[in-house]
C-alpha positions in Angstrom: 0.0 0.0 0.0 1.2 3.5 -0.9 0.8 5.2 2.5 1.4 8.6 1.1 -1.2 8.3 -1.6 -4.0 9.7 0.7 -4.9 13.3 -0.1 -5.9 14.0 3.6 -3.6 16.1 5.7 -1.4 13.9 7.9 -1.9 14.5 11.6 1.0 16.4 13.3 1.7 15.4 16.9 4.2 18.3 17.5 3.2 21.1 19.9 -0.3 19.9 20.5 -2.7 19.8 23.5 -4.7 16.6 23.5 -7.8 15.2 25.0 -6.8 11.8 26.4 -8.6 8.5 25.8 -11.0 8.1 28.8 -13.4 5.3 29.4 -17.0 6.5 29.0 -15.8 10.2 28.9 -14.3 10.3 25.5 -17.6 10.1 23.5 -18.6 12.4 20.8 -20.1 15.3 22.9 -17.1 15.7 25.1 -14.8 15.5 22.1 -16.6 18.3 20.3 -16.6 20.3 23.5 -12.8 19.9 23.9 -12.3 21.1 20.3 -14.5 24.2 21.1 -12.3 25.0 24.0 -9.0 24.7 22.2 -7.9 21.0 22.2 -5.8 20.3 19.1 -6.3 16.5 19.1 -9.0 14.4 20.6 -8.9 10.7 21.3 -11.9 8.3 21.6 -12.3 6.2 24.7 -10.6 2.7 24.3 -12.7 0.7 21.8 -12.1 -3.2 21.9 -11.3 -4.6 18.6 -13.7 -7.4 18.9 -16.6 -5.2 19.6 -15.7 -2.9 16.6 -15.4 -6.0 14.3 -19.0 -7.0 15.0 -20.3 -3.5 14.1 -21.3 -2.1 10.8 -20.8 1.5 9.6 -24.0 3.7 9.0 -24.3 7.3 7.8 -26.7 8.9 10.1 -28.2 11.7 7.9 -30.5 13.1 10.7 -27.5 13.7 13.2 -24.8 14.3 10.5 -22.8 11.6 12.0 -21.1 8.3 11.1 -22.3 5.5 13.4 -20.7 2.1 14.0 -23.5 -0.1 15.1 -23.2 -3.3 17.2 -25.0 -6.0 15.2 -25.8 -8.0 18.2 -27.9 -5.4 20.0 -28.1 -2.3 17.8 -26.3 0.0 20.2 -23.8 2.8 19.0 -20.3 1.5 19.5 -18.6 4.6 18.0 -20.1 7.8 16.7 -18.1 10.5 15.0 -18.7 13.5 12.6 -17.0 15.5 9.9 -16.0 18.3 12.3 -13.5 16.1 14.2 -12.4 14.0 11.3 -8.9 15.6 10.8 -8.1 15.7 14.5 -9.6 12.5 15.8 -7.5 9.5 17.0 -9.3 6.2 17.6 -7.8 4.2 20.4 -8.2 0.4 20.1 -7.8 -2.2 22.8 -6.2 -5.2 21.2 -3.9 -8.2 21.7 -3.8 -9.4 18.1 -2.1 -7.9 15.1 -4.5 -9.2 12.6 -7.6 -7.8 14.4 -5.9 -4.6 15.0 -5.2 -4.1 11.2 -8.9 -5.2 10.4 -10.3 -2.6 12.8 -8.0 0.2 11.6 -8.8 -0.5 8.0 -12.5 -0.5 8.8 -12.4 3.1 10.4 -9.3 4.7 8.7 -11.5 6.9 6.4 -13.4 8.4 9.4 -10.5 9.2 11.7 -7.1 10.9 11.5 -5.1 8.4 13.5 -5.0 5.0 15.3 -3.6 4.5 18.8 -3.0 1.3 20.5 -3.7 1.1 24.3 -0.6 -0.2 26.1 -1.1 1.5 29.3 -4.5 0.6 30.9 -4.0 -1.2 34.2 -7.6 -2.4 34.5 -8.2 -6.1 35.2 -10.4 -6.5 32.1 -7.6 -5.3 29.9 -4.9 -7.3 31.5 -6.9 -10.5 31.5 -7.5 -10.1 27.8 -3.8 -9.5 27.0 -4.6 -5.8 26.1 -3.5 -2.5 27.7 -0.6 -2.6 30.1 -0.3 -6.4 29.6 1.4 -5.6 26.3 4.3 -3.9 28.2 5.2 -7.4 29.5 5.1 -8.8 26.1 7.0 -6.3 24.1 7.3 -8.9 21.2 3.5 -9.0 20.7 3.3 -5.2 21.1 5.9 -4.8 18.3 4.1 -7.2 16.1 0.9 -5.2 16.5 2.6 -1.9 15.7 4.5 -3.2 12.8 1.4 -4.6 11.2 -0.6 -1.5 11.6 2.3 0.8 10.3 2.8 -1.5 7.3 -0.9 -1.8 6.3 -2.8 1.4 7.4 -2.5 4.7 5.6 -3.1 7.0 8.6 -0.6 7.6 11.4 -0.2 4.9 14.2 0.7 5.7 17.8 0.7 3.9 21.2 0.1 5.0 24.7 2.2 3.4 27.4 3.1 3.8 31.0 6.6 4.1 32.4 8.2 1.1 34.1 9.9 1.2 37.5 13.3 1.0 36.0 14.4 4.0 33.8 16.8 2.2 31.5 14.2 -0.5 30.8 11.6 2.2 30.0 14.0 3.9 27.6 14.8 0.6 25.8 11.1 -0.2 25.5 10.4 3.3 24.0 13.3 2.7 21.6 11.9 -0.5 20.4 8.4 1.0 19.9 9.7 4.0 18.1 11.7 1.8 15.7 8.4 0.3 14.4 7.7 3.6 12.6 4.9 4.9 14.7 4.3 8.6 14.4 4.3 9.4 18.1 4.2 7.9 21.5 2.1 9.1 24.5 3.6 8.2 28.0 1.8 8.3 31.3 4.4 9.2 34.0 3.2 6.5 36.4 3.8 2.7 36.6 1.0 0.2 36.2 0.9 -0.1 40.1 0.8 3.6 40.8 -2.3 5.8 41.2 -3.1 9.5 40.9 -2.0 10.1 44.4 1.6 9.1 43.4 3.7 11.9 41.8 4.0 11.8 38.1 7.5 10.9 37.0 8.2 14.0 34.9 11.9 13.4 34.9 11.4 10.1 33.2 9.2 11.8 30.5 12.1 14.3 29.9 14.5 11.4 29.4 12.2 9.8 27.0 11.7 13.0 25.1 15.4 13.7 24.9 16.0 10.1 23.6 13.4 9.7 20.9 13.3 11.4 17.5 9.5 11.1 17.3 7.0 13.3 19.3 6.5 12.3 22.8 3.2 13.3 24.3 3.3 13.8 28.1 0.4 12.4 30.2 -0.3 12.1 34.0 0.0 15.7 35.1 -3.7 16.4 35.8 -3.3 16.6 39.6 -1.4 19.9 39.0 -3.3 21.4 36.1 -6.2 23.7 36.5 -5.5 26.3 33.9 -3.9 26.6 30.4 -0.7 28.1 31.9 -0.5 24.9 34.0 -0.5 22.9 30.8 2.4 25.0 29.4 4.3 24.6 32.7 3.9 20.7 32.6 5.0 20.7 29.0 8.2 22.6 30.0 8.9 20.3 32.9 8.6 17.3 30.9 10.3 18.6 27.8 7.8 16.7 25.7 6.5 17.7 22.2 2.9 17.7 23.4 0.6 17.4 26.5 -2.3 14.9 26.9 -5.0 15.7 29.6 -7.3 13.2 31.1 -8.7 14.0 34.6 -8.2 17.8 34.4 -10.3 17.8 31.2 -12.9 15.4 32.6 -13.4 17.8 35.6 -13.6 21.0 33.5 -13.1 20.6 29.8 -12.6 24.4 29.5 -9.1 23.9 30.9 -8.0 23.9 27.2 -9.0 27.6 27.0 -6.1 30.0 26.7 -8.4 32.7 28.2 -8.9 30.7 31.3 -11.4 28.1 32.5 -15.2 28.7 32.5 -17.6 28.2 35.5 -18.7 24.6 35.9 -22.3 25.4 35.1 -21.4 26.9 31.8 -19.4 23.8 30.8 -22.3 21.4 31.8 -24.8 23.5 29.8 -22.5 23.4 26.7 -21.9 19.6 27.2 -25.6 18.9 27.5 -26.4 20.7 24.3 -23.8 18.6 22.5 -25.3 15.5 24.2 -28.8 16.3 22.8 -27.4 17.2 19.4 -25.5 13.9 19.2 -28.4 11.9 20.6 -26.1 10.7 23.3 -27.3 8.0 25.6 -28.7 9.2 29.0 -26.5 6.8 31.0 -23.3 8.1 29.3 -24.4 11.7 29.6 -25.2 11.3 33.3 -21.8 9.7 33.9 -19.9 12.6 32.2 -21.9 15.2 34.1 -21.2 13.3 37.4 -17.5 13.6 36.8 -17.8 17.3 36.3 -19.9 17.8 39.4 -17.7 15.5 41.6 -18.4 16.5 45.3 -21.3 18.8 44.3 -23.3 15.6 43.6 -24.3 16.0 47.4 -25.6 19.5 46.8 -29.4 20.1 46.3 -28.8 20.5 42.7 -26.7 17.4 42.5 -29.2 15.3 44.2 -31.9 16.6 41.8 -29.6 15.7 39.0 -28.9 12.1 40.4 -32.6 11.4 40.6 -32.9 12.1 36.9 -33.1 9.2 34.3 -33.8 10.4 30.8 -31.9 13.0 28.8 -34.8 15.4 29.1 -34.8 15.1 32.8 -31.0 15.8 33.1 -31.5 18.8 30.8 -34.3 20.0 32.9 -31.9 20.4 35.9 -30.0 23.1 33.8 -33.1 24.6 32.3 -32.5 23.0 28.9 -35.6 20.8 28.8 -37.2 22.9 26.0 -34.1 22.6 24.0 -34.0 18.8 24.5 -37.7 18.3 23.6 -37.4 20.6 20.5 -34.3 18.8 19.1 -35.8 15.3 19.9 -39.0 16.2 18.1 -37.0 17.3 15.2 -35.0 14.1 15.1 -38.1 12.0 15.3 -39.8 13.9 12.5 -36.7 13.5 10.3 -36.8 9.8 10.9 -34.0 9.2 13.3 -33.2 5.4 13.5 -32.3 3.9 16.8 -31.4 0.4 18.1 -34.8 -1.0 17.5 -34.3 -0.8 13.7 -31.4 -3.1 13.8 -31.9 -6.9 13.8 -29.2 -8.6 16.1 -27.2 -11.1 14.1 -27.8 -13.6 16.8 -31.5 -13.7 15.7 -30.8 -13.6 12.0 -32.0 -16.8 10.3 -32.2 -15.5 6.8 -30.8 -17.6 4.0 -31.0 -20.8 6.0 -27.9 -19.9 7.9 -26.9 -22.8 10.1 -24.8 -21.0 12.7 -25.5 -22.7 16.0 -25.5 -19.4 17.9 -28.6 -18.3 15.9 -31.4 -19.7 18.0 -35.1 -19.0 18.5 -36.0 -17.6 21.7 -37.4 -20.8 22.9 -36.9 -24.4 21.5 -40.8 -24.9 21.6 -43.0 -23.3 19.0 -45.7 -22.1 21.3 -44.2 -18.8 22.4 -46.1 -15.7 21.4 -43.4 -13.2 20.5 -42.5 -10.0 18.9 -39.3 -8.1 18.7 -39.6 -5.4 21.3 -36.7 -3.8 23.1 -37.0 -2.5 26.7 -36.0 1.1 27.4 -35.5 1.6 31.2 -35.5 5.5 30.7 -39.0 5.5 29.4 -40.3 4.6 32.8 -40.1 7.3 35.5 -41.7 5.1 38.2 -41.0 1.5 39.2 -44.8 1.0 39.4 -45.0 1.4 35.7 -42.4 -1.2 34.9 -43.8 -4.2 32.8 -42.9 -6.8 35.3 -44.6 -4.8 38.0 -47.8 -4.2 35.9 -47.9 -7.9 34.9 -47.5 -9.1 38.5 -50.3 -6.8 39.5 -52.6 -8.2 36.6 -52.0 -11.7 37.7 -52.9 -10.9 41.4 -56.0 -9.1 40.4 -57.1 -11.9 38.1 -56.2 -14.6 40.6 -53.6 -16.2 38.3 -50.3 -17.8 39.3 -47.3 -15.5 39.5 -45.4 -15.0 36.2 -42.5 -17.4 35.7 -39.4 -16.2 33.8 -37.1 -18.5 31.9 -34.0 -16.6 30.8 -31.3 -17.8 28.5 -27.9 -16.4 27.9 -25.8 -16.6 24.8 -22.3 -14.9 24.7 -23.0 -11.8 26.7 -26.7 -11.3 25.6 -29.9 -12.4 27.3 -33.4 -13.4 26.1 -36.4 -14.3 28.3 -39.7 -16.0 28.1 -42.4 -15.6 30.6 -45.2 -17.9 31.4 -48.6 -16.6 32.4 -51.7 -18.7 32.8 -50.2 -21.5 31.0 -49.0 -19.5 28.0 -45.5 -18.3 27.0 -44.5 -14.8 25.8 -41.2 -13.3 24.9 -39.3 -10.7 23.0 -37.0 -11.8 20.3 -34.7 -8.9 20.9 -31.7 -10.0 22.9 -30.7 -7.6 25.8 -27.5 -6.9 27.5 -28.6 -8.0 31.0 -31.1 -10.4 32.6 -33.3 -7.8 34.1 -34.0 -6.0 30.8 -34.6 -9.3 29.0 -37.3 -10.1 31.6 -38.8 -6.7 31.3 -38.9 -7.2 27.6 -40.8 -10.4 27.9 -43.2 -9.0 30.4 -43.9 -6.1 28.0 -44.7 -8.5 25.1 -47.1 -10.4 27.5 -48.8 -7.2 28.4 -49.4 -6.5 24.6 -50.8 -9.9 23.9 -53.1 -9.6 27.1 -54.4 -6.3 25.7 -53.2 -4.4 28.7 -51.0 -2.2 26.4 -51.5 -1.5 22.8 -48.9 -0.8 20.0 -49.6 2.9 20.2 -48.7 2.9 23.9 -45.6 1.0 23.3 -44.5 3.5 20.7 -45.2 6.4 22.9 -43.2 4.7 25.7 -40.1 4.4 23.5 -40.4 0.5 23.4 -40.9 0.3 19.6 -42.2 -3.2 18.6 -41.1 -4.5 15.2 -43.1 -7.4 13.9 
């Protein structure tokens, strides 16, 4: 492949301020906000190679985004847009060169760079041979980087942590730099160290002096509150660029040269992007929680914690009308959501004989429909399908509902038996509770307790 044949501008990692990859934080709304405030490059949260590989690319004309949709449950794995295209780096969690290349080729037209996570100390990553586990297997790490550099047109980087021994750290950086990567991001703490431990800025300076490629300094958030602090950290480490994680998570306006903005202004700007990007309520709530921090215990914080839907979250900051207006606009323009995607685990078209593709029950006496359960559509536990179904059985002197829930891979599907008959949703959910709620919802529909119009109004769109 002629890696220089692309007409796109090649990403430059020199003299940049970067939004770090952060789990559940680095989604599209936060990335766009960081760009607004002055970040030069933004990283996605770590995206696992296997999860991306089971997704498909869809152009979302309503939102103006590119969506990668999980084919097993219809959720958005990765969402991006043209505005960030030339400054976006997608970080992958991987332990396999072939999977890494396959993912990179799949997304390379939508991003400016690919980064390999080699620093995450979380148990999930370590057990999967990903993240910091690769620091203990430099041969495998080099294979991954070599394959990516050789087969992908856009710049490849990696993000690591320092080792306890300086010389060993320097040798490892030499080894990775020799693969031809465009830059290396280095967190100045070891795998065992935590934020309360001082960042090893002197080690970052040694690495920067040693390598000919750009070195991006990470780990200084504890001492960074303003733009001038960013410049000081850059000078102390001698690195080409600076990457911010927690400092940006707490107040994304830390990137502003003019100085940070009040927390309330940042939250409002973030929420507008969350609405515009149709961001999930759970992810939106998580990001706002990390901005509020100790203020979650304040009256405003407690009101926020009681919210469940995106509209309810927006109401706390007087953006309810904005949320309702944009949501109505999206619906009128035909915004598709996860209910319009048939999970591959259910796909029996063309006589496919994959043993994973099962019916929801081995018997043929299940009354079923494909109907997903949306927890945020229910403001009261009394309205939940299982609660309503239990109430109906008691009022009609029937035996209590009996749920039979199956799990395949990491998905769940449930059948409920009521009055000797079986009901279930053919939509596989990510947890057992939601699968049972979905089955109860289908049962309520067949019993005539809820109609299709009610289901649609509640957000639980049934697809026959």
